[in-house]
C-alpha positions as CSV (number, residue, x, y, z in Angstrom):
1,M,58.0,74.1,44.7
2,T,61.5,75.7,45.1
3,I,62.1,78.8,47.0
4,A,65.1,80.8,46.3
5,C,66.3,82.6,49.7
6,Y,69.1,85.7,48.4
7,A,71.0,87.9,50.5
8,R,73.3,90.7,49.6
9,K,75.8,92.4,52.0
10,S,78.0,95.2,50.0
11,N,80.9,95.7,52.6
12,N,81.6,95.5,55.9
13,K,80.0,98.7,57.3
14,D,76.6,97.5,56.1
15,N,75.2,96.3,59.4
16,D,72.8,93.9,57.9
17,S,74.9,90.5,57.7
18,I,74.0,87.5,55.3
19,E,73.4,85.8,58.2
20,N,70.6,88.0,59.5
21,Q,69.1,88.5,56.4
22,L,68.8,84.5,55.7
23,S,67.1,84.3,59.5
24,I,64.6,86.7,58.6
25,I,63.5,84.9,55.2
26,R,63.8,81.5,57.0
27,N,61.5,82.8,59.6
28,Y,59.2,84.3,57.1
29,I,59.1,81.3,55.2
30,S,58.3,79.3,58.3
31,H,55.2,81.4,59.0
32,Q,53.9,81.0,55.4
33,T,51.5,77.6,54.8
34,D,51.9,77.6,51.4
35,L,55.8,77.7,51.6
36,K,56.4,75.9,54.6
37,S,57.1,72.5,52.7
38,A,59.2,73.6,50.2
39,E,62.6,73.3,48.9
40,I,64.6,75.9,50.0
41,L,68.0,76.8,48.6
42,Q,70.0,79.9,49.8
43,F,72.3,82.1,47.7
44,S,74.1,84.8,49.2
45,D,77.1,87.7,47.8
46,N,79.0,89.1,50.3
47,G,81.1,92.2,49.6
48,A,79.2,92.6,46.2
49,S,77.6,96.0,45.0
50,G,73.6,96.2,44.5
51,I,74.5,98.9,41.4
52,N,74.5,96.0,38.7
53,L,73.4,92.1,39.0
54,N,77.0,91.2,38.0
55,R,77.1,89.3,41.3
56,D,78.2,85.3,41.2
57,A,75.3,84.1,43.1
58,F,72.8,85.9,41.6
59,Q,73.8,85.1,38.4
60,E,73.3,81.4,39.7
61,L,69.7,82.4,40.8
62,L,68.9,83.9,37.9
63,S,70.6,80.8,35.9
64,K,68.0,78.6,37.9
65,V,65.1,80.6,37.7
66,R,65.9,80.4,33.5
67,M,65.9,76.6,33.7
68,R,62.8,77.1,35.8
69,E,64.2,75.6,38.9
70,I,63.0,78.2,41.3
71,D,59.4,79.0,41.8
72,V,60.1,81.8,44.7
73,V,62.2,84.4,45.2
74,V,62.5,85.7,49.0
75,V,64.7,88.8,49.6
76,K,64.8,90.7,52.7
77,D,64.1,93.6,50.9
78,L,64.0,94.8,47.6
79,S,67.1,96.7,47.6
80,R,69.2,93.2,48.2
81,L,68.1,92.3,44.7
82,G,69.8,95.8,43.2
83,R,70.5,99.4,43.7
84,N,69.7,100.0,39.8
85,Y,66.1,101.1,39.4
86,L,66.2,99.5,35.8
87,D,67.4,96.3,36.7
88,V,65.1,95.7,39.7
89,C,62.1,96.6,37.5
90,K,63.3,94.6,34.6
91,L,63.1,91.9,37.1
92,T,59.8,92.7,39.0
93,D,57.7,93.5,35.6
94,S,59.5,91.3,32.8
95,I,61.9,88.2,33.9
96,F,60.3,86.9,37.3
97,P,56.6,87.5,35.3
98,F,57.4,85.7,32.3
99,M,59.3,83.0,34.2
100,K,56.4,82.8,36.3
101,V,58.4,83.6,39.5
102,R,56.7,84.7,42.5
103,L,58.9,87.5,44.0
104,I,59.0,88.3,47.9
105,A,60.3,91.1,49.9
106,I,59.7,91.2,53.0
107,S,60.6,94.5,54.4
108,E,58.2,96.2,51.7
109,N,55.3,93.4,52.5
110,Y,55.5,93.0,48.6
111,D,54.2,89.6,47.2
112,S,54.2,89.4,43.4
113,K,51.4,86.9,44.1
114,Y,48.9,89.6,44.7
115,R,50.1,91.9,41.9
116,M,47.2,92.7,39.4
117,I,48.3,91.9,36.0
118,N,49.6,94.8,34.0
119,S,49.1,97.0,36.8
120,I,52.0,99.8,37.6
121,D,53.6,99.0,41.6
122,L,54.1,102.6,42.5
123,P,55.1,102.2,45.7
124,T,57.7,99.4,44.7
125,A,58.8,101.2,41.8
126,F,59.3,104.3,44.3
127,K,61.4,102.4,46.5
128,S,63.3,101.1,44.0
129,V,64.5,105.0,42.9
130,L,64.9,105.5,46.4
131,N,67.4,102.6,46.4
132,E,69.4,103.6,43.5
133,Y,69.5,107.3,44.8
134,Y,71.2,106.0,48.0
135,A,73.7,104.0,46.1
136,M,74.6,107.2,44.2
137,E,74.9,109.8,47.3
138,T,76.7,107.1,49.1
139,S,79.3,107.1,46.2
140,E,79.2,110.5,46.2
141,K,79.7,111.3,49.9
142,I,82.8,108.6,49.6
143,R,84.4,110.4,47.0
144,N,84.3,113.6,48.8
145,S,85.8,111.9,51.9
146,Y,88.8,110.5,49.8
147,R,89.4,113.9,48.2
148,Q,89.0,115.3,51.9
149,R,91.6,112.6,52.7
150,I,94.1,113.1,50.0
151,K,94.0,116.8,50.2
152,K,94.9,116.5,54.2
153,A,97.9,113.9,53.6
154,N,99.1,116.4,50.9
155,L,99.3,119.3,53.0
156,Q,100.9,117.2,56.4
157,G,102.8,114.8,54.5
158,L,104.0,115.7,51.2
159,S,106.3,118.7,51.9
160,H,109.4,116.6,51.6
161,M,108.4,116.1,47.7
162,G,108.7,119.8,47.3
163,I,104.9,120.5,47.6
164,S,104.5,123.6,50.3
165,S,100.8,124.9,49.9
166,K,97.3,124.6,48.5
167,T,98.2,126.3,45.3
168,D,100.6,122.9,44.6
169,I,98.0,120.8,45.1
170,R,95.6,119.9,42.0
171,L,92.6,117.5,42.7
């Protein structure tokens, strides 16, 4: 049996380091009798957004899944897989089951081994929607912050360029 441990950290502000995620995963595996003796592969993407699946290490993991070299994928939580609801559902409901890959998300206490065939996993689906919403909300907050910085900089620092009032600034 081969286990893939996957960790993702999107930016420097994220408190959940790659090392911390992998430590949590290794600790979990060490306490599971059916996983203890397995070969463990580690995959991590540092500085990679979860908005899409185009991440180097994650694509390598998926390639090994397609080649049937991985039996179990373990993540700290589902948001590490991705923050796009449709992408995560495609993985959890189609790709992994079709390839007979077991998925474990530790924080959500999710293990596809115990999922009923053809059932809708509402808690997992709901968390995936929340993860996508979080990504959209964070993106909007960042855009608003940049807009405010631009406005402030324009009002304070661009008078030498002939811009002297709010009416001269169009954002």
